[in-house]
N, C-alpha and C positions, 0 to 999 in steps of 0.2 A: 114372367114365369120371375119368383126371385130365387135367392141362392141357395135355401134350404129346400126349394121345389127340384129344383135343378139334381142336389145330392139324394134325395129321395128316387127320382130315375135311372142312378147308376147301378146296372148289373152286374153284375161281377159272375153271375152263377156258382156260386161258392159250394152249393152241395146237389147240385147237376150237371149233366154232363151240358157242355157250351151245345145250343143249337146250330144247325146249319146257316141260321139267317144270324149269325156271329161270327161266321167263319171269314177267314183275311186270307190272301195271297200270298205269296212269298216278300213282295215287296214291304208287306208292313215289318216281317222279321229281320229283313237284309237292313234295313235302316236302324232298326231297335239296336240289332250287335253290332252296326257298325260304330255306330256311337256309343255303344256302355264298353266296348273292349277299346276303341280307339280315344282311350280316356283319363280321367284323371290318375287313374293307378301306373298306368302305362310311363308319367315324366315321375314316381317314385322308383318303379320296378327297373327302369332302362339303367338308372344310376347307379341303385344298391346292384345288380351284377357288375359292374364295375368292380365296387368294393368288396365282393369274393373274390375278387383276382379273377376273373373268366378270360380264357385266351379266345382267339378268334372263331379256331375252330368249336373249340364248346358252344361258342355264343350263337354262330350264326348255323349250323348245321343242328345243335342240340336245339334250339328253338324251331330250326321246321318240322322235324320229327317231332317233339313232342304237342306241338298244336297241331299236326297231324291225328295225332292220335285222338287228339281232343277232341277236333269235329269229328272225327268216326264215333267217336263218345256219344255226342249230339244228335247225329243221323239217325244211328242203327239201333241206340237203346231209347233215348229220353222220346225223340220225335216218334218213334215207332207206337210205346208204349200212351202216348200223350193223346194221339190221331185215332188210335183204338178205344181210349176209355171216356178221353175228354175233360177228364178231371184235375182239380189241383191237385197239387203235393200233398196236403192237408188232407183231403178229403179220401185219397186213393189208401193214405197212411190208416185214414181211421175207420175204413173198412176190415183192412187186413190187422190192424192193433188193438181197435177199442178205443171207444173216445177217453178215456182217463190216459190210458197209455199214451197217446199221442198229444196230449197236451203237455208234458213234459220235454218229447222232442222239440215240440213249437214252442216254447219258449227259450229253450239254445239255439233254435234254427232262428228265432226273430231275434234274437239278443244279438248274438254272431253279426247278423246281415245290420244289423243297426250300427255297431261295430265298423264295418267294412264304413259304412254310408258315412259314418263319423268320418272315416280318413279322407274320403273323397269330399268331405265339408272344407278340411284343413286345409288338402291342395289348393282347392278354389279361392282358398282365403288367403293363402301365399303371393296370388296376381292381386286378390284386389284391393291386397295391404301394400302393395307401391306405391301408388299417388300418396298415400297417407305417411311414407315412409315405417311403416312398421317393422320393428323385430322379429327378423324370421325363425323361427325354428329349428333346431339344430336336431342331429341325430340322436345325441344323447336328452333332448329334452323329455320330458315326461308331462309336466304342469306348463298353462297358457302363460306366455312371457310378456303379459300387458293389457292393459283394457282394450286399447284398440284393437287388437285380437281377437280378444270375446266377443265386442259390437259387434265384429266383420262377420265370424262365426254364426251369430245368430242370428244375425239379419240374412245371411244366405242359406241356413239352416228353416226359416220358414218359408222362405220362397221355394225350396227344393220341394219341401212336403206338402206346400198347398198343390202341386203340380203335381206332384203323386198321388191324391190323394182322389184328383179327379178322377182315377180310372184308367185303366189299361189302354182307351183309345188318346186320351190325352199323353201319356207317358210315350205310346209308341209315337205323336205326332211331333211332340217334340225330338224324340230321338233324330226323327227323319228331316229336320230342320237343323237342328245342330251337325249333325255326322259329316257333311259336306267341308263346312267349314274348319273341323276339327282335324280331318283329314289331310288337308290342305296345310291346314296348322304344321302340324307334326311332319310332313313333306317336305316345307321351306325350312322350319327350323332344323331338319337333317342335312339340306342343302347348304344350308347357309355355315352350319357346320364344317361340313367336309370341305369348302370353301376356308374356314381359320385354320384347319388342321392340314392344308396344304396337299389335300389328297388330290393325285391327277390319274391315277387307275388304281384298278383292283388290289394290285401289289400293296401300294399306297394304303387305303381302307384296310386289307386285311392285318398292316401291321401296325395302326393304331392299336387292336390289341396282343397281337403275337402270341407267344406261347403261353401268354397270362403272367402273373404278377402275385405276389405273397396277399393275401387277405388284408385289407385295413383293419386297424385296430379294431376289435370288439366286434369284429366279422371270423367267417367262416371261412374257409376256400371251399368253390364250387368248380366240381369235376365236370366234364361232360355226362355224365347221367346224372348230376344235382339238376344239370339245366334242364335235361332231357322231361325227368319224372315232377320235377316241379312243374315245369310249363305243363306238362298233359296235367298234371294236379290240381294248380289253381286255381281252377276250377271245379274242381271235383265236389263239388255241394251241387252245381247246374246239370252238371250232365250226368257222370252215374251216380249221383246223389238224386237224380232226378229233381231236384227243383225247377225247373224249365218243365214240367211235364203243366207248370201254371202259365206260360207262356205259349209251350207249345201247343196245348188245349184248344186252342183260338185257329190252328192251321188248316185248311183246307185237303193238306197232302205231308205224310211224312217228309216228301221228298225236302220239304220248306227246311228240314234239319241243316241242308248242305250250305242256309245263310249262315250259320256260327263261322264258317270259314271266312267271312267279311271282317269276322270280329277277331278271328285269328290269326290270318296273317298282314291285315293292314292296320289292325290295334296291335295283339301279342308282337307280331314278327315286326314290321315296317316300324311301328309306332316305338316298340322297347328298344329297337338299335337305333331309332333318332333320337332318344332321350337318353341312350348311352353317350351319343357322338355330343351331342350337349355339356354333357357331366366330363366330358374330354375336354374338350374346351375348356370348362372353368379348371381343372384341375391342373394346368398348366399357367396358371394366373400366379400371379408372387402371394395372393392371399392364402389359396390352396396350400398351395407349395412348404407357404409358412408352417401351416397348422399338422402337416404330413410331418415335416419335420422337427414336428413337437410332439409327437406320437398322437395328433386327433385325426378324427374320420373327419374330411371336407363338408361342409353344409350340405343337404340335399334340400332344396327349395325350390319348385317346378316353377314358381312366377317367375323369380328375377332368373334365371336359367333359360327359359322362352323370351323374356321378354330384352335378354343381353342377345339374344339374337336376331330375332322379329319385330322388337317394338311393342307398339300397343297391340299389335294385334295377337302377340304370341299373351298377352296377359287375357285377354278375350279368349282365346282359346284354350288357357290353362281351367278359366271360370267355368268355359261349358263343358272343357272334358270330365271333372268333378261334378258338374250337372248330371251328363247323360249317365253318371254309374253310380253316383245315388239316387236320383229319380227310379230306375226299376229296383232297386235294390231296397226303397224305403216301401214301394208297392208289395213288393215278396214279401217283407217284415210283416206288413199290414195284416196280407190273406195269412199269417202267421198267427198273430196276435187277434185276428178273426175267429179262430174256432174257439178262441179259450173264454168269448166273449160273441158266443154265437147270435144274439138279439141287438148287436151292433151293427151297425153299414160298415161297413170294409173301410169309408170315408174316413170315420173318426176313429177306426183302430188303425187307419195307416197316419191320421195326424200324431195319436202315441208312438206308433214306430219312428216317424219322422222327429219328435219331440228328443225320445233318447238316444239317436243318430245325431243330432245336433248338441247335446251332453257331451256325446261319445265325440265328438269334434273338438270341442274342447281342451280334449287333450291329444297333443302330437305324437304320443308315442304310438297310436297306432299306426297312423300313414310313416313314421319314420321306422318300424320294426316290422315293417308290413311285409316283405320274405317269410319274415316267420309267423306273423299274425296268418296269411294266406292260409302256410305250411299246416298249424294245426287247426284253421276254422275246416277247411277241407277234409280233413283225419278225421275228426269227430261227428262231421253230417255226413258224407259218401257214405260209409256202412249203411244207413239206414235205406237208401236206395238200393240197396242188394236185395232187401228184404222186397224188394213192389218186382224186382226185375225176375228175382227167382223165384215168385208168387207166380207172377204170369207167364212164367217161360218152362218153369220145371215140375209145378204142383199136380198137376194133373196126371204128368205121367210115371210121377213117383206114388200117388193114388192118396195125396192129401187133397183138403178141400181149400181151394182159391177162396181170397175175400171172408176168413173162417169167422172171425170176430164179427162181422155183417150177419153171416149163415146161422150164429147160435145165439145172437144179440149178447155179447159178452163185453164188458165195456173194456177189458185189460186180456193181453193175448203173451203170455205168460213167455212164450217162446220167441218171440220178438225182442224183448225185454233182455235174457238169457245170452242167445244170443248178439246184442248189440254189447251190451256189458260186458262179458267174456272178451268177446275183440278186441275191441278201442282199448279195455284195459290191460289186456297181455299185451298189446305192443306198443302201447305211451308207456307201460312200464319196460319193454324192451330198449325201445328208443331211448329213453333217460338213462337204463342201467350200463347199456351198452355204447352209449353216444353213436346211436344211429340215425341217419338222417330222417325226418320225419317223414318226408314224400318216400322214401323206400318202402315204406310200410302201408303205406296208405292201398295200395292196391291188394297186399295179402289181407291185411282188414276187412276188406270189402268181398272180397271170396269168402272171409273164415265166414264174417256174418252172415253171406246167403247158405252158407252149409250146415251152417251150427242151425241157422232156422228152418231149415229141410227136415233136419233130424229130429230136433228138438217137435218141432209138430207131426212127424209123424208117430212118436211116442203120443205126447198129449191129444191128438184126436183119433188115437187107435179105440176100434168099437164105436166111438161118438156119431161117424159121419158113413 
């Protein structure tokens, strides 16, 4: 069988419920979540928390609570709806919103996913570039800084895109193979860093961050609630935004949603803290101290940080970590673009998504400003998930028709558009005008979108159903 024949046989059930023959047990999701979230982003996010001046309590307790809320969101919202309907996010939205309206959302969704995947290609490039003496991107860099960086990003992007395009089975298998190595790498890096920091007790560990510090130049100060809400909504698009309907539609049971804990506590807890420890070691070096004394934020380059701690194994871990985050992210983006090109196989739309992600990876600003980007990305996409949740759980209770666009054959449900635009527009304006941290407003925007959707739907559907 040739390559094109294999591509033709890849079936992702884009426009139908996943049949029982394709359902998967919890182990398939465990590896994927551990691999995706003990990943390239963690090598950047951990250090960025330090640039925001977090205290020990803010970091350790705030992360624990925020990640718990994320797990509960996956388990009791995303996974429940996913196994009930077994549809992709995009087709589920199409039934509620109509095909025309959902295309605009899918463009935003797919492009933002591509930018996130691109930042992970950047992360992997910082590891691949070490043997080639590549100049590492700085926190303030926006453009590629040399030909070596460009070539490495293009090669990595091509490889990652090909695996994502082979479909969910390939993505899950890749994550399962790579996850144990990545987790081991983070653990070893953290342990080596503790030794370098002369930590011999929990008290020593706590005092690494102590009461916190002033934020680094160009950063804002993070408090306890900044950490809690940011960590809860770092993946808002995936859980309360319902993007992972596309993943959990393959699950045999909704209880597979608990596997997200592997990502949150192995990845977003242990790995973030391990990466923060790596950066703590670097901050004690003369190079970092010199940058701080000159009013500059020391470089956050995951490859060199890991290499300095655990050698060439660190390079491998950073490469794989970026890989396992970019893979499922590009896969999701490919599904989003497939709704715009319904006659195209998902393989080819994933190739398009991967190409965009690779181009985004050429610009290190997406990785270096990851805390800000992730907050914006979740804020924009998550409220559309409220439309699905409120339609599923409340529509019949208040007397409106679920899946209204499909029921009346409409291509645009104006109730959805108004609810989304009003909520996101109002709270984004509030954030900008009042200087409110955007993650503080993600949940209000989500709830507001759901409530307005029900109100507008009640008015629009009056006398029609």
